[in-house]
DSSP file (Angstrom, degrees, kcal/mol; ACC not computed):
  #  RESIDUE AA STRUCTURE BP1 BP2  ACC     N-H-->O    O-->H-N    N-H-->O    O-->H-N    TCO  KAPPA ALPHA  PHI   PSI    X-CA   Y-CA   Z-CA
    1    1 A M              0   0    0      0, 0.0     2,-0.3     0, 0.0     0, 0.0   0.000 360.0 360.0 360.0 131.1   89.5   94.9  130.0
    2    2 A S        -     0   0    0      1,-0.1     3,-0.4     2,-0.0     0, 0.0  -0.555 360.0-158.5 -76.9 136.3   89.8   92.1  132.5
    3    3 A K        +     0   0    0     -2,-0.3    -1,-0.1     1,-0.2     4,-0.1   0.168  67.6 103.2 -99.7  17.1   92.2   89.3  131.5
    4    4 A N  S    S+     0   0    0      2,-0.1     2,-0.5     1,-0.1    -1,-0.2   0.864  76.2  59.9 -65.7 -35.0   90.5   86.8  133.8
    5    5 A I  S    S-     0   0    0     -3,-0.4     2,-0.1     1,-0.0    -1,-0.1  -0.832  93.4-126.0 -95.1 127.0   88.8   85.2  130.8
    6    6 A H        -     0   0    0     -2,-0.5     2,-0.4    54,-0.2    -2,-0.1  -0.393  22.3-157.8 -69.6 147.8   91.3   83.9  128.2
    7    7 A E        -     0   0    0     20,-0.3     2,-0.4    -4,-0.1    53,-0.2  -0.996   9.1-174.6-129.6 136.5   90.9   85.1  124.7
    8    8 A Y  E     -A   59   0A   0     51,-2.7    51,-3.1    -2,-0.4     2,-0.4  -0.967  11.0-152.0-128.3 144.8   92.1   83.3  121.6
    9    9 A Y  E     -AB  58  26A   0     17,-3.5    17,-2.3    -2,-0.4     2,-0.5  -0.941  13.0-162.5-125.3 137.8   92.0   84.7  118.1
   10   10 A V  E     +AB  57  25A   0     47,-1.8    47,-2.4    -2,-0.4     2,-0.3  -0.979  31.2 177.4-110.5 130.5   91.8   83.2  114.6
   11   11 A Y  E     -AB  56  24A   0     13,-2.5    13,-2.3    -2,-0.5     2,-0.4  -0.902  28.4-140.9-138.1 160.5   92.8   85.7  112.1
   12   12 A I  E     -AB  55  23A   0     43,-2.6    42,-2.4    -2,-0.3    43,-1.1  -0.990  18.6-171.2-124.2 129.0   93.3   86.3  108.3
   13   13 A L  E     +AB  53  22A   0      9,-2.6     9,-2.0    -2,-0.4     2,-0.3  -0.816   7.5 171.9-112.0 155.9   96.1   88.4  106.9
   14   14 A T  E     -AB  52  21A   0     38,-1.6    38,-2.3    -2,-0.3    37,-1.1  -0.910  36.3-133.5-147.9 176.3   96.7   89.5  103.4
   15   15 A N  S    S-     0   0    0      5,-0.5     2,-0.3     1,-0.4     6,-0.1   0.591  86.9 -13.6-106.5 -19.5   99.0   91.8  101.4
   16   16 A K  S >  S-     0   0    0      4,-0.3     3,-2.5    36,-0.1    -1,-0.4  -0.967  95.0 -56.0-169.5 167.3   96.3   93.4   99.3
   17   17 A K  T 3  S+     0   0    0      1,-0.3     3,-0.1    -2,-0.3    74,-0.0  -0.347 127.1   2.7 -57.5 131.2   92.6   93.0   98.3
   18   18 A N  T 3  S+     0   0    0      1,-0.1    -1,-0.3    63,-0.1     3,-0.1   0.706 109.3 129.4  61.2  22.6   92.2   89.6   96.8
   19   19 A G    <   -     0   0    0     -3,-2.5    -1,-0.1     1,-0.2     2,-0.1   0.005  68.1 -43.4 -88.0-162.3   95.8   88.9   97.5
   20   20 A T        -     0   0    0     28,-0.2    -5,-0.5    -3,-0.1     2,-0.4  -0.396  61.6-143.1 -64.6 140.8   97.5   86.0   99.2
   21   21 A L  E     -B   14   0A   0     -7,-0.2     2,-0.4    -3,-0.1    -7,-0.2  -0.860  16.0-171.9-112.8 144.8   95.8   84.8  102.4
   22   22 A Y  E     -B   13   0A   0     -9,-2.0    -9,-2.6    -2,-0.4     2,-0.5  -0.999   7.4-158.6-133.2 132.0   97.2   83.6  105.7
   23   23 A I  E     +B   12   0A   0     -2,-0.4     2,-0.3   -11,-0.2   -11,-0.2  -0.942  23.2 161.4-111.9 129.2   95.2   82.1  108.5
   24   24 A G  E     -B   11   0A   0    -13,-2.3   -13,-2.5    -2,-0.5     2,-0.3  -0.826  28.0-138.3-138.0 176.7   96.7   82.1  112.0
   25   25 A M  E     +B   10   0A   0     -2,-0.3     2,-0.3   -15,-0.2   -15,-0.2  -0.997  25.0 162.8-140.7 141.2   95.8   81.7  115.7
   26   26 A S  E     -B    9   0A   0    -17,-2.3   -17,-3.5    -2,-0.3     3,-0.2  -0.987  41.4-140.4-153.4 157.7   97.1   83.7  118.7
   27   27 A N  S    S+     0   0    0     -2,-0.3   -20,-0.3   -19,-0.2     2,-0.2   0.414 105.5  42.5 -97.7  -0.7   96.3   84.4  122.3
   28   28 A D     >  +     0   0    0    -19,-0.1     4,-2.4     1,-0.1    -1,-0.2  -0.724  67.1 179.8-144.0  88.8   97.5   88.1  121.8
   29   29 A L  H  > S+     0   0    0     -2,-0.2     4,-2.8    -3,-0.2     5,-0.3   0.888  80.0  51.5 -63.3 -43.0   96.2   89.4  118.5
   30   30 A Q  H  > S+     0   0    0      1,-0.2     4,-2.2     2,-0.2    -1,-0.2   0.935 113.1  44.9 -62.2 -45.7   97.8   92.9  118.7
   31   31 A R  H  > S+     0   0    0      1,-0.2     4,-2.1     2,-0.2    -1,-0.2   0.924 115.0  48.5 -62.1 -43.9  101.2   91.5  119.5
   32   32 A R  H  X S+     0   0    0     -4,-2.4     4,-1.9     2,-0.2    -2,-0.2   0.911 111.5  47.7 -66.7 -42.8  101.0   88.9  116.8
   33   33 A V  H  X S+     0   0    0     -4,-2.8     4,-2.8     1,-0.2    -1,-0.2   0.900 110.2  53.7 -65.1 -39.2   99.9   91.3  114.1
   34   34 A L  H  X S+     0   0    0     -4,-2.2     4,-2.5    -5,-0.3    -1,-0.2   0.901 106.2  53.0 -61.0 -40.5  102.6   93.7  115.1
   35   35 A E  H  <>S+     0   0    0     -4,-2.1     5,-2.0     2,-0.2     4,-0.5   0.905 110.6  47.4 -60.3 -41.2  105.1   90.9  114.7
   36   36 A H  H ><5S+     0   0    0     -4,-1.9     3,-0.9     1,-0.2    -2,-0.2   0.929 112.4  49.2 -64.6 -44.6  103.8   90.3  111.2
   37   37 A K  H 3<5S+     0   0    0     -4,-2.8    -2,-0.2     1,-0.3    -1,-0.2   0.861 112.9  46.8 -64.0 -36.1  103.9   94.1  110.4
   38   38 A Q  T 3<5S-     0   0    0     -4,-2.5    -1,-0.3    -5,-0.2    -2,-0.2   0.508 104.1-133.0 -83.1  -4.2  107.5   94.3  111.6
   39   39 A K  T < 5 +     0   0    0     -3,-0.9    -3,-0.2    -4,-0.5    -4,-0.1   0.864  56.6 146.4  54.4  39.4  108.4   91.2  109.6
   40   40 A S      < +     0   0    0     -5,-2.0     2,-0.5    -6,-0.2    -4,-0.1   0.549  52.0  63.0 -85.2  -7.8  110.2   89.9  112.8
   41   41 A I  S    S-     0   0    0     -6,-0.5     5,-0.4    -5,-0.1    -1,-0.1  -0.971  81.3-131.6-122.6 122.7  109.4   86.3  112.2
   42   42 A D        +     0   0    0     -2,-0.5     2,-0.3     4,-0.1     3,-0.1  -0.353  61.2  70.5 -66.6 148.5  110.8   84.4  109.1
   43   43 A G  S  > S-     0   0    0      1,-0.2     4,-2.7    -2,-0.0     5,-0.2  -0.944  94.4 -27.0 143.2-161.8  108.3   82.4  107.2
   44   44 A F  H  > S+     0   0    0     -2,-0.3     4,-2.0     1,-0.2     6,-0.2   0.879 127.9  48.5 -57.6 -47.0  105.3   82.6  104.8
   45   45 A T  H  >>S+     0   0    0      1,-0.2     5,-2.6     2,-0.2     4,-0.5   0.883 114.6  45.5 -68.0 -36.8  103.9   85.9  106.0
   46   46 A K  H >45S+     0   0    0     -5,-0.4     3,-0.8     3,-0.2    -2,-0.2   0.926 111.5  52.8 -68.2 -44.6  107.3   87.6  105.8
   47   47 A K  H 3<5S+     0   0    0     -4,-2.7    -2,-0.2     1,-0.2    -1,-0.2   0.875 119.6  33.5 -58.9 -39.8  108.1   86.1  102.4
   48   48 A Y  H 3<5S-     0   0    0     -4,-2.0    -1,-0.2    -5,-0.2    -2,-0.2   0.341 109.0-116.6-103.3   6.2  104.8   87.3  100.9
   49   49 A G  T <<5 +     0   0    0     -3,-0.8     2,-1.0    -4,-0.5    -3,-0.2   0.873  48.3 171.0  65.4  38.6  104.5   90.6  102.8
   50   50 A L      < +     0   0    0     -5,-2.6   -35,-0.2    -6,-0.2    -1,-0.2  -0.713  22.7 129.0 -87.1 102.0  101.3   89.6  104.6
   51   51 A D        +     0   0    0    -37,-1.1     2,-0.6    -2,-1.0    -1,-0.2   0.252  34.8 100.0-140.9  12.0  100.7   92.3  107.1
   52   52 A K  E     -A   14   0A   0    -38,-2.3   -38,-1.6    -3,-0.1     2,-0.7  -0.918  60.8-144.7-107.7 118.7   97.1   93.5  106.7
   53   53 A L  E     +A   13   0A   0     -2,-0.6    41,-3.4   -40,-0.2    42,-0.3  -0.708  30.6 162.1 -80.7 113.7   94.6   92.1  109.2
   54   54 A V  E     +     0   0A   0    -42,-2.4     2,-0.3    -2,-0.7    -1,-0.2   0.529  61.0  13.4-111.6  -9.0   91.3   91.7  107.3
   55   55 A Y  E     +A   12   0A   0    -43,-1.1   -43,-2.6    36,-0.1    -1,-0.3  -0.964  58.1 167.4-163.6 144.5   89.4   89.3  109.5
   56   56 A Y  E     -A   11   0A   0     -2,-0.3     2,-0.3   -45,-0.2   -45,-0.2  -0.980  14.5-157.3-157.9 157.1   89.4   87.8  113.0
   57   57 A E  E     -A   10   0A   0    -47,-2.4   -47,-1.8    -2,-0.3     2,-0.4  -0.945  17.0-136.0-129.5 151.3   87.3   85.9  115.4
   58   58 A V  E     -A    9   0A   0     -2,-0.3     2,-0.3   -49,-0.2   -49,-0.2  -0.907  20.1-175.8-113.7 137.3   87.5   85.7  119.2
   59   59 A F  E     -A    8   0A   0    -51,-3.1   -51,-2.7    -2,-0.4     3,-0.1  -0.957  25.0-151.6-130.2 148.4   87.3   82.5  121.2
   60   60 A Q  S    S+     0   0    0     -2,-0.3     2,-0.5   -53,-0.2   -54,-0.2   0.792  85.8  53.7 -84.6 -31.6   87.2   81.8  125.0
   61   61 A F  S >> S-     0   0    0      1,-0.1     4,-1.7   -53,-0.1     3,-0.5  -0.900  72.6-142.8-114.2 132.6   88.7   78.3  124.7
   62   62 A V  H 3> S+     0   0    0     -2,-0.5     4,-2.7     1,-0.2     5,-0.2   0.846 101.3  59.7 -60.1 -35.9   92.0   77.5  122.9
   63   63 A E  H 3> S+     0   0    0      1,-0.2     4,-2.3     2,-0.2    -1,-0.2   0.894 104.9  49.6 -61.4 -38.8   90.6   74.2  121.6
   64   64 A D  H <> S+     0   0    0     -3,-0.5     4,-2.4     2,-0.2    -1,-0.2   0.903 111.3  48.9 -65.9 -40.8   87.8   76.0  119.8
   65   65 A A  H  X S+     0   0    0     -4,-1.7     4,-2.7     2,-0.2    -2,-0.2   0.918 111.3  48.9 -65.6 -43.4   90.2   78.4  118.2
   66   66 A I  H  X S+     0   0    0     -4,-2.7     4,-2.4     2,-0.2    -2,-0.2   0.923 112.0  48.9 -62.2 -44.2   92.5   75.6  117.1
   67   67 A L  H  X S+     0   0    0     -4,-2.3     4,-2.3    -5,-0.2    -2,-0.2   0.921 112.3  48.2 -61.6 -44.8   89.6   73.7  115.6
   68   68 A R  H  X S+     0   0    0     -4,-2.4     4,-2.9     2,-0.2     5,-0.2   0.915 110.7  51.3 -63.3 -43.2   88.3   76.8  113.7
   69   69 A E  H  X S+     0   0    0     -4,-2.7     4,-2.1     1,-0.2    -2,-0.2   0.936 111.2  47.7 -58.8 -46.8   91.8   77.6  112.4
   70   70 A K  H  X S+     0   0    0     -4,-2.4     4,-0.8     1,-0.2    -1,-0.2   0.899 113.5  48.0 -62.3 -41.0   92.2   74.1  111.0
   71   71 A R  H >X S+     0   0    0     -4,-2.3     3,-0.9     1,-0.2     4,-0.7   0.932 110.6  50.2 -66.5 -45.3   88.7   74.2  109.4
   72   72 A L  H >< S+     0   0    0     -4,-2.9     3,-1.1     1,-0.3    -1,-0.2   0.882 104.2  58.9 -61.4 -37.5   89.3   77.6  107.8
   73   73 A K  H 3< S+     0   0    0     -4,-2.1    -1,-0.3     1,-0.3    -2,-0.2   0.771 105.6  50.3 -63.4 -24.2   92.6   76.4  106.3
   74   74 A K  H << S+     0   0    0     -3,-0.9    -1,-0.3    -4,-0.8    -2,-0.2   0.593  89.7 108.2 -88.3 -11.6   90.7   73.6  104.5
   75   75 A W  S << S-     0   0    0     -3,-1.1     2,-0.1    -4,-0.7    -3,-0.0  -0.227  80.1-100.6 -64.3 153.4   88.1   76.0  103.1
   76   76 A K    >>  -     0   0    0      1,-0.1     4,-1.6     4,-0.0     3,-0.5  -0.439  34.4-113.7 -66.4 149.5   88.0   76.9   99.4
   77   77 A R  H 3> S+     0   0    0      1,-0.2     4,-2.4     2,-0.2     5,-0.2   0.885 115.6  56.4 -54.5 -42.8   89.6   80.3   98.7
   78   78 A Q  H 3> S+     0   0    0      1,-0.2     4,-2.4     2,-0.2    -1,-0.2   0.868 103.9  52.8 -61.7 -36.9   86.2   81.7   97.6
   79   79 A W  H <> S+     0   0    0     -3,-0.5     4,-2.1     2,-0.2    -1,-0.2   0.897 109.1  50.2 -64.7 -39.6   84.6   80.8  100.9
   80   80 A K  H  X S+     0   0    0     -4,-1.6     4,-2.3     2,-0.2    -2,-0.2   0.913 109.9  50.1 -64.0 -42.9   87.5   82.7  102.7
   81   81 A I  H  X S+     0   0    0     -4,-2.4     4,-2.8     1,-0.2    -2,-0.2   0.919 110.5  49.5 -61.5 -44.2   87.0   85.8  100.5
   82   82 A E  H  X S+     0   0    0     -4,-2.4     4,-1.2     1,-0.2    -1,-0.2   0.875 109.1  53.0 -63.6 -37.2   83.2   85.7  101.2
   83   83 A L  H  X S+     0   0    0     -4,-2.1     4,-0.6     2,-0.2     3,-0.3   0.927 112.6  44.3 -63.1 -45.3   83.9   85.4  105.0
   84   84 A I  H >X S+     0   0    0     -4,-2.3     4,-1.8     1,-0.2     3,-1.0   0.946 114.4  48.6 -62.0 -49.3   86.2   88.5  104.8
   85   85 A E  H 3< S+     0   0    0     -4,-2.8     4,-0.3     1,-0.2    -1,-0.2   0.621  92.3  77.3 -74.8 -12.1   83.9   90.5  102.7
   86   86 A K  H 3< S+     0   0    0     -4,-1.2    -1,-0.2    -3,-0.3    -2,-0.2   0.909 121.2   8.2 -60.4 -40.9   80.8   89.8  104.8
   87   87 A D  H << S+     0   0    0     -3,-1.0    -2,-0.2    -4,-0.6    -1,-0.2   0.488 139.4  41.3-116.7  -8.3   82.1   92.4  107.4
   88   88 A N    ><  +     0   0    0     -4,-1.8     3,-1.9    -5,-0.2    -2,-0.2  -0.487  59.0 165.7-142.5  65.1   85.0   94.0  105.6
   89   89 A R  T 3  S+     0   0    0     -4,-0.3    -4,-0.1     1,-0.3    -1,-0.1   0.811  80.2  46.3 -55.9 -35.2   84.1   94.5  101.9
   90   90 A Q  T 3  S-     0   0    0     -5,-0.0    -1,-0.3   -73,-0.0   -73,-0.1   0.429 107.6-121.5 -90.6   1.4   87.0   96.9  101.2
   91   91 A W    <   -     0   0    0     -3,-1.9    -2,-0.1     1,-0.2     2,-0.1   0.888  44.2-175.9  59.7  40.5   89.6   94.7  102.9
   92   92 A H        -     0   0    0    -38,-0.1     2,-0.9     1,-0.1    -1,-0.2  -0.393  35.3-105.8 -65.3 143.0   90.5   97.5  105.3
   93   93 A D    >   -     0   0    0      1,-0.2     3,-1.7    -2,-0.1     4,-0.3  -0.636  29.6-161.1 -73.4 107.8   93.4   96.8  107.6
   94   94 A L  T 3  S+     0   0    0    -41,-3.4     3,-0.3    -2,-0.9    -1,-0.2   0.659  88.6  52.5 -67.5 -16.2   91.6   96.2  110.9
   95   95 A A  T >  S+     0   0    0    -42,-0.3     3,-1.4     1,-0.2    -1,-0.3   0.439  79.8  99.3 -95.8  -1.7   94.8   96.8  112.9
   96   96 A E  T <  S+     0   0    0     -3,-1.7    -1,-0.2     1,-0.3    -2,-0.1   0.837  86.2  41.1 -57.5 -37.1   95.6  100.1  111.2
   97   97 A E  T 3  S+     0   0    0     -4,-0.3    -1,-0.3    -3,-0.3    -2,-0.1   0.422  87.8 115.2 -96.0   2.8   94.2  102.3  114.0
   98   98 A W  S <  S-     0   0    0     -3,-1.4     2,-0.6     1,-0.1    -3,-0.0  -0.402  79.8-103.7 -68.1 147.9   95.6  100.3  116.9
   99   99 A D              0   0    0      1,-0.2    -1,-0.1    -2,-0.1    -2,-0.1  -0.637 360.0 360.0 -70.1 118.5   98.2  101.9  119.1
  100  100 A Q              0   0    0     -2,-0.6    -1,-0.2    -4,-0.1    -2,-0.1   0.444 360.0 360.0 -94.3 360.0  101.4  100.3  117.9
């Protein structure tokens, strides 16, 4: 994959189906999810064990990703659940099969 085009990701993590949700943004989704899984960064995700990637979107421009992250954080919980379940009904960890 060519890295000439920048990619930015907005993602949702959880600890279990219908569990606590965390919305974040990164320019390297695999690295960032691995950091969450390894609990290497103190904070909300470490405290609540949020390490399952259940949803993500890809953006070419960082401004678009930041705007989407801010908007999603303001959404009602039910809207977030519906967004996840549209493509991931079982809340499968989308990072589970990545080479870690």
